[in-house]
N, C-alpha and C positions, 0 to 999 in steps of 0.2 A: 538600563536598558542591559540585559544578559545575553550575548550570541548561544545561540542552542550546539550541542554539544553531538548531534546526529544530525545526517543528511535529513532533509523535510520528508522526500518520499521513500529512501530505499533504509533510512537509518544507519547509513555507515558510520562510522567515527574516524577511520583510518582514512583520513582524506586531508592530504598537505592544504594548507589557506591558502593558495595562489589558484588552488580549484573548487576553491567554496563563489558559487552564487549570493551574494547576500543579499536577502530584502526584507521587509517587514510587513509584518500585517497588524493592523491598529481594527481596535474594539468596534462594535455596536458605539460608545458612549465616544468614539474617537478619543477618550484617554489616553485608553490603553494602548501601550506599541508591545511590540513582541520581536524580536530579531531571531529571525531564520537563514537556512542557507542549502543549495541543494552543489551537492556532486557536479563533474561537470557530464557525466556520462547522464544522470537526471536532469541535468538542463538541457540536456542536448535532444531530446523527446519533445520540444515544445518549439512551435515556430517562433514565438510571440506570449508576450505576458496575457495576452488576452487568452489564447489555449489552455496555460497554465491556469489560471482564473479558476475558468471553466472546469477545468480536471481537480481543479483542487477544492472548489464547494462541493464535486462528485461527491457523497463520503463512500459508499460501495465503491466507486472505481480506489479508492485512494486506499482503503484497508486494504482492496483486494493486489495491489500492486505493492505493497507495504508487506503481506503475505504473500506473494510471488519473487519479492527480492530475499525477504528471509528464506526460503526454499530454496535458491539459486545457492547461498552462501552454504549451506548446509550441506548440498551437493557437489559444489568443491570442496570442502572441506571433508568428503568420506563422512561422509552422518550415517549412524547404521540406519539397517533400512526403517525398523519399527517407528524412528523418529521421522522418517519421508513421509513414510505411511501416515503418520496424525497430522504431518505440517499440508498432505492434499487432502486430508478430511476435514481440516479446518478450513482450507480455500473452498472445499464445494460447500459445505456451509454458511460461508460468505453470499455466495451464488443464490444460494436456494429462497432469501432474502430480500427486498427492496428498503429503502430510505426507507420507509417506514415501520420497519421490521415485519412485516407481515409477508408470511412467504408463497412462494410462487408454483401453486399449485400446479404448473402443468411441469418445472420443473423439477418437484416432489416426487409427482407418479413416473417420471422418466429414471429417477435414480431406484426409486421401489422397483421399478421391471428391469433395473439391472442388478438389484442386490439377489432378485429371487432368480435370476437367470446364472449368476455366480454360484449362487449356495449349493 
C-alpha cells in the first residue's frame, strides 16, 4: 500500500510527515485498501471520524472544498486576476450542479440575472 503524496482535501503536498493524519479507505469489495492523509489544518475542521466520513461522501462539497483550497493558494501566491477569475467561475459552476449532475434551476436563474445586470 502506497501513501498519497497530497492531502486528501486541500491537495497540499508541502506538509511535514508529523503534521499528517493518516487513514485508509477500504473499497466496496473490502480487498482494495488505499492510504491517504489529511494535513493538520484540514484535520482540525472535523470533530470526529463520523463528521469527516459524512463530508468525504458528499462528492459535491469535497470538490468545492478542493477548489476553494486551490483558490486560496493562488491568492497567497499573487496569481494574475485572469487566473483567479477562472477559478471562481469553476467554483460557481460546481455549485450549479447537484450530485447527479443536474443543474439547479434556481441557481442558474440567479446567475443569469447577475450576468445581465453586469453586462
